[in-house]
Backbone as JSON, one array per atom type, in Angstrom:
{
  "sequence": "XXXXXXXXXXXXXXXXXXXXXXXXXXXXXXXXXXXXXXXXXXXXXXXXXXXXXXXXXXXXXXXXXXXXXXXXXXXXXXXXXXXXXXXXXXXXXXXXXXXXXXXXXXXXXXXXXXXXXXXXXXXXXXXXXXXXXXXXXXXXXXXXXXXXXXXXXXXXX",
  "N": [[-9.19, -20.9, -7.92], [-6.76, -19.34, -7.67], [-7.57, -17.66, -5.57], [-7.75, -20.0, -3.53], [-4.74, -20.4, -3.38], [-3.75, -17.65, -2.44], [-4.8, -17.98, 0.25], [-3.7, -20.27, 1.24], [-1.2, -19.54, 1.07], [-0.93, -17.62, 3.12], [-1.93, -18.92, 5.44], [0.28, -20.28, 5.77], [2.28, -18.32, 6.36], [1.31, -17.05, 8.82], [1.16, -19.59, 10.21], [3.98, -19.99, 10.64], [4.48, -17.26, 11.68], [3.39, -17.62, 14.36], [4.94, -19.7, 15.31], [7.81, -19.84, 14.72], [8.84, -17.75, 15.27], [9.44, -17.03, 17.77], [11.47, -18.68, 17.83], [13.42, -18.08, 16.16], [13.99, -15.36, 17.23], [16.07, -12.63, 17.81], [17.65, -11.17, 20.18], [14.94, -9.66, 20.91], [13.93, -9.45, 18.99], [12.59, -9.62, 15.7], [11.37, -11.33, 13.13], [8.32, -10.44, 10.98], [6.46, -12.49, 9.34], [3.97, -11.91, 8.37], [3.6, -9.58, 7.79], [5.23, -9.74, 5.72], [3.97, -11.13, 3.97], [1.69, -9.58, 3.18], [2.79, -7.25, 2.07], [3.74, -8.84, -0.35], [1.12, -9.57, -1.65], [-0.13, -7.35, -2.15], [1.58, -5.85, -3.85], [0.98, -7.68, -5.87], [-2.2, -7.73, -6.43], [-3.19, -5.11, -5.8], [-3.46, -2.19, -4.24], [-6.0, -1.3, -2.89], [-7.16, -4.23, -1.91], [-4.86, -4.84, -0.67], [-4.92, -3.21, 1.11], [-7.01, -4.09, 2.94], [-6.33, -6.75, 3.53], [-4.29, -6.55, 4.37], [-5.27, -5.69, 6.6], [-6.98, -7.15, 8.1], [-4.78, -9.31, 8.66], [-3.36, -7.78, 10.4], [-5.06, -7.75, 12.09], [-5.84, -10.47, 12.89], [-3.17, -10.93, 13.87], [-2.87, -9.15, 16.38], [-5.26, -9.88, 17.74], [-3.74, -12.44, 18.85], [-1.35, -11.5, 19.65], [-2.29, -9.58, 21.92], [-1.48, -6.89, 23.32], [-2.01, -3.58, 22.82], [-4.46, -3.43, 21.05], [-5.62, -3.49, 17.99], [-3.4, -1.85, 16.7], [-1.15, -3.5, 15.16], [-3.13, -4.22, 13.28], [-3.84, -1.46, 12.4], [-0.43, -0.68, 11.12], [-0.57, -2.72, 9.66], [-2.68, -2.17, 7.67], [-2.18, 0.34, 6.82], [0.72, -0.37, 5.58], [0.01, -2.51, 3.85], [-1.4, -0.92, 1.99], [0.09, 1.36, 0.86], [2.33, -0.58, -0.15], [0.48, -1.44, -2.28], [0.08, 0.9, -3.91], [2.81, 1.64, -4.43], [3.26, -0.7, -6.13], [2.02, -0.1, -8.04], [3.64, 0.94, -9.81], [5.54, -0.56, -10.72], [5.52, -2.37, -13.08], [7.41, -3.97, -14.34], [10.52, -5.88, -14.04], [10.07, -7.48, -11.29], [11.28, -8.51, -9.01], [13.44, -6.91, -8.5], [11.33, -4.58, -7.7], [9.79, -6.18, -5.71], [11.27, -6.48, -2.93], [12.33, -4.05, -2.62], [9.67, -2.53, -1.92], [9.68, -4.31, 0.0], [11.31, -3.34, 1.66], [10.95, -0.64, 1.77], [8.39, -0.76, 3.12], [8.38, -2.63, 5.1], [9.92, -0.48, 7.23], [8.33, 1.52, 7.36], [6.15, 0.13, 8.91], [7.03, -0.72, 10.76], [7.91, 1.78, 11.6], [5.38, 3.11, 12.65], [4.25, 0.75, 14.19], [6.48, 0.74, 16.24], [6.76, 2.98, 17.16], [4.28, 3.94, 18.29], [4.04, 1.74, 20.17], [6.07, 1.59, 22.19], [6.06, 4.22, 23.02], [7.03, 7.42, 24.65], [8.85, 6.47, 26.31], [11.58, 5.93, 25.94], [13.7, 6.82, 24.03], [13.3, 8.52, 20.99], [15.65, 7.89, 18.91], [16.86, 5.89, 19.87], [14.74, 4.35, 19.64], [14.39, 4.15, 16.82], [17.37, 3.12, 15.87], [17.32, 0.77, 17.74], [15.37, -0.53, 17.62], [13.41, -0.25, 15.31], [15.25, -0.08, 12.94], [16.66, -2.73, 12.93], [14.4, -4.49, 13.44], [13.0, -3.88, 10.93], [15.16, -4.45, 8.72], [15.69, -7.51, 9.33], [13.19, -8.27, 8.96], [13.0, -8.26, 6.41], [15.19, -9.38, 5.31], [14.38, -11.78, 6.03], [12.09, -12.23, 3.81], [13.36, -12.03, 1.42], [14.11, -14.65, 1.19], [11.68, -15.78, 1.34], [10.28, -14.93, -0.77], [11.96, -15.78, -2.7], [11.73, -18.45, -2.5], [8.47, -19.04, -2.7], [6.18, -20.15, -5.21], [5.82, -18.58, -8.71], [3.37, -18.53, -9.39], [1.16, -16.86, -10.15], [1.86, -14.21, -11.06], [2.08, -10.93, -11.74], [0.94, -9.58, -14.6]],
  "CA": [[-7.87, -21.17, -7.7], [-6.02, -17.62, -7.17], [-7.66, -17.42, -3.73], [-6.81, -21.31, -2.58], [-3.49, -20.34, -3.04], [-3.18, -16.86, -1.26], [-5.24, -18.45, 1.23], [-2.83, -20.87, 1.51], [-0.24, -18.48, 1.76], [-1.42, -16.45, 4.26], [-1.74, -19.8, 6.58], [1.51, -20.99, 6.13], [2.77, -17.15, 6.93], [0.65, -17.15, 9.93], [2.09, -20.5, 10.59], [5.28, -19.3, 10.92], [4.35, -15.86, 12.77], [3.01, -18.21, 15.49], [5.73, -20.94, 15.69], [8.74, -19.75, 14.36], [9.36, -16.29, 15.58], [10.02, -17.22, 19.27], [12.15, -19.56, 17.46], [14.57, -17.18, 15.56], [13.83, -13.99, 17.67], [17.31, -12.48, 18.26], [17.5, -9.74, 21.27], [13.98, -9.22, 21.35], [13.93, -8.62, 17.09], [12.16, -10.73, 15.42], [10.74, -10.83, 11.48], [6.82, -10.07, 10.62], [6.04, -12.93, 8.36], [2.47, -11.52, 8.07], [3.67, -8.34, 7.05], [6.13, -10.07, 3.79], [2.72, -11.59, 3.29], [0.84, -8.61, 3.0], [3.67, -6.79, 0.49], [3.59, -9.33, -1.25], [-0.25, -9.94, -1.51], [-0.17, -6.05, -2.19], [2.09, -6.19, -4.97], [0.21, -8.9, -6.57], [-3.49, -7.47, -6.06], [-3.05, -3.82, -5.84], [-3.58, -1.05, -2.61], [-7.05, -1.79, -2.36], [-7.05, -5.36, -1.38], [-3.77, -4.72, 0.05], [-4.97, -2.31, 2.58], [-8.05, -5.04, 3.26], [-5.74, -8.14, 3.83], [-3.33, -5.76, 5.47], [-6.04, -5.01, 8.34], [-7.34, -8.46, 8.9], [-3.58, -10.02, 8.6], [-2.96, -7.16, 11.56], [-6.16, -7.98, 13.16], [-5.75, -11.39, 13.58], [-2.11, -10.72, 14.69], [-3.63, -8.45, 17.36], [-5.85, -10.96, 18.85], [-2.89, -13.08, 19.62], [-0.26, -10.62, 20.62], [-2.88, -9.13, 22.96], [-1.25, -5.96, 23.92], [-2.33, -2.56, 22.22], [-4.84, -4.06, 19.96], [-5.46, -2.75, 16.71], [-2.15, -1.59, 16.46], [-0.6, -4.3, 13.79], [-4.03, -3.59, 11.94], [-2.9, 0.12, 11.66], [0.66, -0.86, 10.59], [-0.41, -3.61, 8.4], [-3.54, -1.86, 6.78], [-1.08, 1.69, 5.97], [1.93, -1.23, 4.22], [-1.03, -2.78, 2.29], [-1.84, 0.5, 0.74], [1.85, 1.64, 0.33], [2.8, -1.5, -1.2], [-0.11, -1.55, -3.75], [0.58, 2.06, -4.59], [4.31, 1.43, -4.97], [3.11, -1.94, -6.81], [1.42, 0.15, -9.65], [4.71, 1.8, -10.32], [6.14, -1.83, -11.01], [5.44, -3.47, -14.38], [8.84, -5.13, -14.89], [11.81, -6.05, -12.86], [9.33, -7.71, -10.34], [11.79, -9.0, -7.94], [14.03, -5.95, -7.56], [10.04, -4.15, -7.03], [9.18, -6.43, -4.15], [12.14, -5.93, -2.42], [12.33, -2.43, -2.75], [8.36, -2.37, -1.34], [9.79, -4.74, 1.11], [12.25, -2.91, 2.69], [9.86, 0.37, 2.69], [7.26, -1.02, 3.74], [9.2, -3.15, 6.45], [10.51, 0.67, 8.03], [7.01, 2.01, 7.09], [5.21, -0.44, 9.15], [7.95, -0.49, 12.34], [7.87, 2.85, 12.63], [4.27, 3.35, 13.4], [4.02, 0.18, 15.34], [7.25, 0.83, 17.7], [6.44, 4.49, 18.18], [3.07, 3.81, 19.49], [3.76, 0.56, 21.11], [7.2, 2.16, 22.79], [5.6, 5.6, 23.17], [7.83, 8.71, 24.55], [9.32, 6.33, 27.6], [12.78, 5.51, 24.9], [13.85, 8.15, 23.01], [13.3, 8.63, 19.15], [16.68, 7.42, 18.26], [17.15, 4.66, 20.28], [13.82, 3.43, 18.98], [14.81, 4.16, 15.62], [18.46, 2.42, 15.88], [17.94, -0.43, 18.17], [13.97, -1.53, 17.15], [13.03, -0.49, 13.64], [15.75, -0.64, 12.0], [16.92, -3.99, 12.88], [13.4, -5.54, 12.88], [12.94, -3.99, 9.49], [15.9, -5.67, 8.3], [15.69, -9.02, 10.09], [11.81, -8.92, 8.07], [13.87, -7.71, 4.7], [16.24, -10.57, 4.93], [13.43, -13.31, 5.58], [11.44, -11.69, 3.23], [14.44, -12.26, 0.29], [14.14, -15.71, 1.37], [10.33, -15.97, 1.22], [10.5, -14.51, -2.07], [12.82, -17.06, -3.4], [11.01, -19.93, -2.08], [7.16, -19.04, -3.52], [6.21, -20.04, -6.69], [5.51, -17.11, -9.37], [2.16, -18.96, -10.37], [0.07, -15.87, -9.78], [2.74, -12.97, -10.72], [1.21, -9.62, -12.42], [1.17, -9.47, -16.17]],
  "C": [[-6.85, -20.52, -6.95], [-6.64, -17.29, -5.38], [-7.54, -18.45, -2.76], [-5.31, -20.69, -2.29], [-2.88, -19.27, -2.25], [-3.54, -17.25, 0.1], [-4.28, -19.27, 1.77], [-1.54, -20.51, 2.01], [0.47, -18.04, 3.01], [-1.16, -18.09, 5.71], [-0.7, -20.35, 6.54], [2.51, -19.19, 6.94], [2.35, -17.14, 8.31], [1.35, -18.44, 10.77], [2.94, -20.25, 11.66], [5.55, -18.14, 11.84], [4.21, -16.56, 14.27], [4.01, -18.96, 16.33], [6.96, -20.8, 15.72], [9.41, -18.73, 14.77], [9.83, -16.42, 16.82], [11.09, -17.81, 18.86], [13.58, -19.01, 16.82], [14.84, -15.57, 15.72], [15.74, -14.06, 17.96], [17.19, -11.24, 18.78], [15.91, -8.88, 21.34], [13.25, -8.85, 20.28], [13.26, -10.0, 16.36], [11.27, -10.55, 14.29], [9.01, -11.11, 11.56], [6.42, -11.06, 9.38], [4.72, -12.48, 7.42], [2.62, -10.14, 7.04], [4.55, -8.34, 5.68], [4.69, -10.33, 3.4], [1.68, -10.39, 2.59], [1.47, -7.34, 1.74], [3.43, -7.4, -0.37], [2.29, -9.49, -2.02], [-0.57, -8.39, -2.32], [-0.2, -5.74, -3.56], [1.12, -6.94, -6.16], [-1.3, -8.18, -6.83], [-3.82, -5.7, -5.54], [-3.52, -3.13, -4.17], [-5.22, -1.63, -1.98], [-7.38, -3.1, -1.4], [-5.65, -5.92, -0.28], [-3.91, -4.04, 1.32], [-6.08, -3.52, 3.11], [-7.51, -6.04, 4.11], [-4.95, -7.72, 4.52], [-3.93, -5.56, 7.01], [-6.91, -6.26, 8.99], [-5.84, -9.52, 9.22], [-3.21, -9.14, 10.3], [-4.01, -7.62, 12.58], [-6.15, -9.2, 13.71], [-4.46, -11.53, 14.4], [-2.24, -10.12, 16.13], [-4.18, -9.42, 18.52], [-4.97, -12.09, 19.32], [-1.5, -12.34, 20.85], [-1.14, -9.56, 21.95], [-2.94, -7.55, 23.25], [-1.95, -4.18, 22.63], [-3.43, -3.22, 20.96], [-5.55, -3.2, 19.02], [-4.02, -1.6, 16.22], [-1.24, -2.51, 15.27], [-1.68, -3.88, 12.92], [-4.05, -2.28, 11.22], [-2.13, 0.0, 10.76], [0.4, -1.62, 9.45], [-1.21, -3.14, 7.26], [-2.9, -0.53, 6.1], [-0.05, 1.05, 4.93], [1.43, -1.24, 3.56], [-0.91, -1.87, 1.33], [-0.77, 1.31, 0.38], [2.34, 0.52, -0.35], [1.92, -1.75, -2.34], [0.26, -0.41, -4.25], [1.8, 1.74, -5.42], [4.01, 0.51, -6.02], [3.11, -1.23, -8.48], [2.27, 0.59, -10.63], [5.77, 0.47, -10.97], [5.85, -2.96, -11.88], [6.63, -4.72, -14.65], [9.54, -4.86, -13.79], [10.56, -6.33, -11.54], [9.85, -8.0, -8.73], [12.52, -7.65, -6.98], [12.79, -5.0, -6.68], [10.0, -4.74, -5.48], [10.09, -5.93, -3.36], [12.47, -4.56, -1.81], [10.83, -2.06, -1.54], [8.69, -3.2, -0.42], [10.22, -3.88, 1.91], [11.74, -1.62, 3.03], [9.1, 0.18, 3.65], [7.61, -1.61, 5.38], [9.2, -1.67, 7.84], [9.44, 1.56, 8.27], [6.54, 1.27, 8.72], [5.8, -0.52, 10.75], [7.75, 0.49, 12.98], [6.5, 3.24, 13.05], [4.19, 2.15, 14.32], [4.82, 0.42, 16.75], [7.14, 2.42, 18.59], [5.48, 4.52, 19.17], [3.4, 2.94, 20.61], [4.98, 0.91, 22.25], [6.5, 3.53, 23.75], [7.07, 6.12, 23.41], [8.61, 8.02, 25.82], [11.24, 5.81, 26.98], [12.53, 6.75, 24.24], [13.95, 7.49, 21.45], [14.56, 7.96, 18.9], [16.87, 6.44, 18.27], [15.8, 3.8, 19.89], [13.89, 2.98, 17.48], [16.32, 2.9, 15.36], [18.42, 1.02, 16.74], [16.49, -1.42, 17.96], [13.48, -1.57, 15.7], [13.94, -1.27, 12.7], [15.78, -2.1, 11.74], [15.72, -5.01, 12.81], [13.01, -5.41, 11.48], [13.95, -4.83, 8.57], [16.23, -7.22, 8.25], [14.18, -9.42, 8.88], [12.2, -9.14, 6.96], [14.26, -9.51, 4.49], [15.37, -12.23, 4.86], [12.58, -13.44, 4.16], [11.95, -11.74, 1.42], [14.17, -13.77, 0.42], [12.92, -16.56, 0.72], [9.97, -15.65, -0.27], [11.26, -15.63, -3.22], [12.13, -18.76, -3.47], [9.26, -20.24, -2.87], [7.26, -18.96, -4.73], [6.06, -18.69, -7.54], [4.18, -17.42, -10.06], [1.44, -18.02, -10.71], [0.88, -14.51, -10.02], [1.76, -12.16, -12.16], [1.37, -9.81, -14.07], [1.36, -8.36, -16.51]]
}
């Protein structure tokens, strides 16, 4: 039952990523629903499963993005690992730790993604302030909404 719940949430996030991100894009900045799912999943299941789910979520994202195949898989694998690592420290105040985890990992993911994707054609600080921070913040805001809407059926004990 727990696996079916996770698969259901993943499909919802994938659907939102495919359909909704183009509609809510702000100056080419989009939230990453799959990243939110990876952090949420790693928070519940730990770093090993978080890394694996992050890799496959990123791989599926790479399939429909077509550019730099493997880049999303790399970013989401690292994110799943770090989110799972942080979750080991968070036995109480789950909402605080999830939001902290999401904020840190959104930045890490976007740092990896945009530095490789944009390369050296754009200055480092320009990438930080015009791509990484806005994208991380947008994902973080959507993550707050996600966390408030998702039932806490399988919270960590």
